[in-house]
C-alpha positions, 0 to 999 in steps of 0.5 A: 927973277925968283918967284918962288919961296925962300926955301926953293930961291936957290933953285929958283935963282938958278932956273930964273925964268922958269916957274916949274921948279 
């Protein structure tokens, strides 16, 4: 569940559920 841009997709995927990546 990544709601971040492609650039932060790698971090967003790891911290799925957090919007403060």
